[in-house]
N, C-alpha and C positions, 0 to 999 in steps of 0.2 A: 217525586210528584206522580201523581197516579194517572196513567195513561187512559182515555176515553175508549169505551168498548165501541169497536167500528161497526158493527151491527146495529147497535143503539143509535150512533149518529147516523148511519145510513136510514134508519126509520125517521129519525127526526127531520131529515131533509125531505123524505117522503111526505109527511104530515104536513110539511110548509109548502109543499106544492111542485117540489122538483120530480120530475119525471124520471122513470128507470134508465132512459137512454143518456139523460144528463148526469146520473149516479154513476152509470157504468164508463161515461166518459171522463169524469172526475178520478175515478178509481184509475183508469189507464195512465192518467195524466201523472198521478201520484207514483204508481209503479215505475214508470219510466224515468221520473225524478231520482228514485231511490237507486234505479239499476245505473244512471248517470253517475250518481254520487258514489257508488261502490266502485264502478269503473275507474276514477279519477283516483280514489282511495288505493286502489290495486295497482297504480301506476308509480307509485311514490313508495320508497322503502327508507328508512333509517338506516344507516351504516356506521358501525361503530367498531372501535378498537379498545383493546386495554380492559379496565376494570368493568365487571358487570355484577348484576344482582338477579335474584329470581324475579320473574314476570318483566322483564325488560324486552321492549317489542322491538329488536334492532336486529341486523345481519352483520356478520363478521367481516371486515374489511377484506381481509386477505382471500376469503371465499367469494365474495362478491367481485374481487379483480380477476381472479381466475376464471370464475363463470363467463364474466365479461369477454376475456380473451379466448375462451373456448368458443363463444359464440361469434366470434368477429368472422366476417367472410370478405370483407373489400377493403376497408381502412380503419384505422384506429389512430387517434389522437392522443397523447399522453403530455401533460404538464407537470412538472414538478421543480422544487426547488433543491432538494436534494436526492441522492441516488445512491444506492448500494454499490458495492465492488465485489468481485469475487464469486465466490460460491452462493451467496446471498443473492447477488444480482442475476445468476444465473436461474436460481430456483423462480425469482419473479418472473423472467422474460423467456424462458427457455419455449414455451407455447406459442408466443408470437415469434420467435426467431425460427422455429420449425415452419410455421406458415409461409414466413417470409422466403426461407430458401425453397420451398416447396412449390410456391405459387408467384410466377413473376408479375401478376396483376395486385397481389397482395400490397397495400400501403401501410406504413407506419411513420408516423411523424411524431417526433419527440422534443417537445420545448424544455431546454434545462437552463438553470442559472450557472453560467461559467464566469467565475467571479475573480478578481486581482487579490490575491493573499494581501493583508493589511502592511501597507509600507512597500510593497514591492516595487522594484523598478524594473522588474523584466518587461519585454517589449510585447505587446498585445499578440501579436504574430507568433512569439514563442509559446506563450501560455495557451493559444488556440491548438498549436502543433502538440502540445504536451498533452493536453485535454483529448484531443482525436487520438492519439496512441493510447492512452488509458482507456477510453472507451472500448477501443477494438479489443486490446488485450485483457481488459479487467472487468468490463460492464456488459458487453453483447456478447451472449452466447452463439451466435450462428455465424454464418459464412457471408450470406448478404447483409449489410448494413441498414438500418433505417436512416431517413433523413433526420439530421439533428439540426436545430436551430437554437439561438442564443441571443440574449439581449445584449447588446455593444456596450451599454452605459455600466455596466457591472464590471467591465475591464478598465474603466476610465483613469487616468492618472490622477496623484493630488488627493487632498484630505476633504475635499469639500463635500457638498451634498451629492450622494450616488442615488442610483435604484437599480434594482435587482428583478428578475423573473420568479416571482413567488406564487404564481398561480397552480392550484394543484387540482387537475381535473383530468377525466378520461372521457372520451367519446367514441363510440363505437358505430359504424357504421350509418352515421349520421340520424341515429334513432335513439341509442341509449347514453344517458350522460351521468356521471358520477363527478359530483362536484364536493372536495373533502378536505379536510385539514391535514390529512395524511401524506406525507412524502413517500416516495418510491424506495423505502427502505423496509426491511424487514422488521426493525423495531416499531415503526410507524403502523404497519399493517397487523401486528400481532400484539405488542405490550403497551406503547404508549396510549396515552387517553386521547382518542381521535374521534371527530364525529364528520358525517358526510351525510349527503343525500343522493339517491339513487332515482333517476327518473327515466321511465319509459315514454319520451317525449319528443317527437322528429323536430317539432319547432324549437324548443329549446335545444336540442343537440345540434342543429343548424346554426343557431344564433351563435353558440360558443366556437364552433368550426369557423364562422364566418368572421368572428373576431380576430382568430388568429390569421386567417387567410388574409385578411384586411392589412394587418401589421407587416405580413411579409411582402404583400405588393406593394406598400409603401416604403419597403426597405429598411422599417424601424426595427425589425427583428431579420436576422442573417443566417444563412445556412453554415455549418460547421463542414469545412472542407476536410475530407481524408484522404 
């Protein structure tokens, strides 16, 4: 579609009786609208893992997550269904662990799915104690531990309907929000086909934060005891 010449259209408006001050006001409004639209566009990024082609307009999940951790100053919320252990976990969390050890006011809250193995009759307390040890020894690379929370429904007995903590997102300082299909694993951040959206949006970030805070306050999600 051929776009109209701005100068030609301004002349037409003048010929139809619109005075210069009105035309100038109209132009200012058009410029302001364009700037606002560009500002909103700049606040949203597509975040991607895995297969790519030339011309894709996306950012790498692993890079985005580490940039968010580098940027964090006050508090971080992480929700994930699955999480790596060993060296892979250390690679993912070293930046946050160092900040947590160095700054007593820095907060990291991690919401994890701690589940009962299929058919297991082990007590919930034993499963939680074992996971807490695994988290200390195999997942978190720092000295000071983050606050970890879980959904107790994933630990229920029986073979009936269950639920799990499947949300996958990151909130940084009540401002930056990453919602993604990627778990906190090296495979999800680098190789699997995963998609997400990164927002620079305090309202959306605080809304997600409030969702989790509300579940904690109502005790529907519970803290893991170390």
